[in-house]
N, C-alpha and C positions, 0 to 999 in steps of 0.2 A: 738745573736748568732753569730759567724763568723766562717769565711772560710779561709784557708791555701795560696789556688791557684787553677786557673781553666786550666786544659789546654784544648785547641782548636780543636788539633788532637791528639788523645791517643790512641797507636795498642798495650800497654802492658797491657790494664785493661778490658780485656772480647773481645771478636770476630770483628774483622774490626776496621772499624777507626771510633772512640768514641769521645764524648766529657766526659772530668773528671772533677768531683770537689769533693777539699781533705778539710774533714770540719775541724777546728780547736778544742778540743778539746777531749781528752779522757784520760780518771780515770783509763783505762788499764796497763799503762806505761807496754807493755810486754819487756822484757830484748831484748834487740838488734833489736828491732822495726825497720822495713824499714822506716819511716817516724816521728822519735821523736820529729823532728821541729813542729809537728802538737800536741802536748800533753797538753799545756799551753793555758789553754781556756782564758785568758787575752790576749794571742797574734792575730796575725791575721787581716781580714780585714770583718768591718760591713756587713755581710748579709742581704740584702734589695730584697723588691722586686722589684730593676732596677737590683738587679744581678739574681731573678729568670729569668725577661727578656733576659738579656744579654744571659743566658743559653739556652734559650729557639730559642733565632736569631741563636746563633751559633748551632745548631740540626736541622737549617731547609734544610741545604745542603744534596741532595741526598745521596750522598758518604758516611755521618755519619750514620752509622748505630745505634746509642741510645748513653745513657748517665751513664757514670759510676761512680757512688757514693762513695768516700771513705773518708777516717780521717786520724787522729782524729775518733772520735767516733761519725759517723752520725744517731747513733739511743740515744747517751747517751741523757736522761731528757731533758740538755741543749739546745740539737740540733736538736730534734726530730719535734718538731713544724714547723721548715724552712724544715727541710728535707719531711716532708708530704705535707707541700704545693710547694715545687719543683718538687715533683711526681706526683700532682694531676695533676699541670700543664702539666709539659710533657705528661703525659697520655692523659689529655682531645687534647692537640694540634696534637700530635703524634702517635697517639693509634700503630702504626705498627713501631714504634721503641721499642728497648729493654731496658731498666732499668735493671741495675748490681748494688748489693751495697752490702758491705764490714763490716761486723760488727764482734767485739769480741766477742758477745753475741754468745750463743745456741740459735737457732731458738727456741728451748722450753722454755727458759728464755725470751722472749722478748713480754714483756706487753703491745705493744702497736699493735695488730695481726692487725688490719684492712691496714696498710701501706702493708702488706705482700703479698697483692691484688692488689696491682698496681706495683707488682715489677716481674719482669720474673725470675729472678735469683739471689739468694743470695748466699752471702760467709760466713759461721759461725765460730764462734768460734775464740778462743785469739793466737795471733802468741806465739808460743811456741820453742823454740831455740834448743830445745835437737830433737825434732821434726822436725826440721829444714830439709828439702831436693829442691836443687836448680833446679832439674828436673821436678818438679811439676809445672802444667799449673794455673794459675792463683790467687796461694793462696801459702803459706812459708812454712807452716808446715804441718806433716801428718794428725793431729787433726783437721783442717779446711774439710770443706765440700761444695762443688759447688753445690748447690739445684736447679733443676730445676722445679721452684715453679707454673710453669704454667703447668707441665706435674703432680705435686704433688696435685694442686686443681684438675684435672680432675680425679685422681685416689684415690683422698683422702688419700694418704698413699707419705711419704716423699720418694722423687726421686731424685736421681742424676742426676746431668747434662751429656749429652752422654759422651764427651770427660772426665769425672770424673770418670766414670764405667770404661775405657779402664786405663786410672793411675792407678788403685787399682788392676786392674788382675794379 
């Protein structure tokens, strides 16, 4: 498995200053994806334990609010094991920092459900150009949902992230 890049300080992908990793490889190939350079599984940098430790170290600063995981597709079968290892290590080391993950899969179609127990917010669904709206926060098209997994676990039903509720009113 490979990754495309790591951002040490990212303010666009989730609240606050975050560390972001963009995994390499995506089978969705959404028309006008904002990250087409991440589609090819053969490109990118090898994702290893050393990569995980680098990310963990980058997240140690108090001003870092959490980790954002994007793609490519972090939940693709080629990428899922590395994503699970990264999420597990992050939650072990920093249980109070949030993990946000973007996926083209709808939450109902995610096969590896246990990974959702370690993620705080999930942005699900493929980018759909005809539903693109530049005013949306943390997503590109109206079909995508920003799901508050912490609240969803408490209420046992799908709960949208607070700013998501405001944006669909």
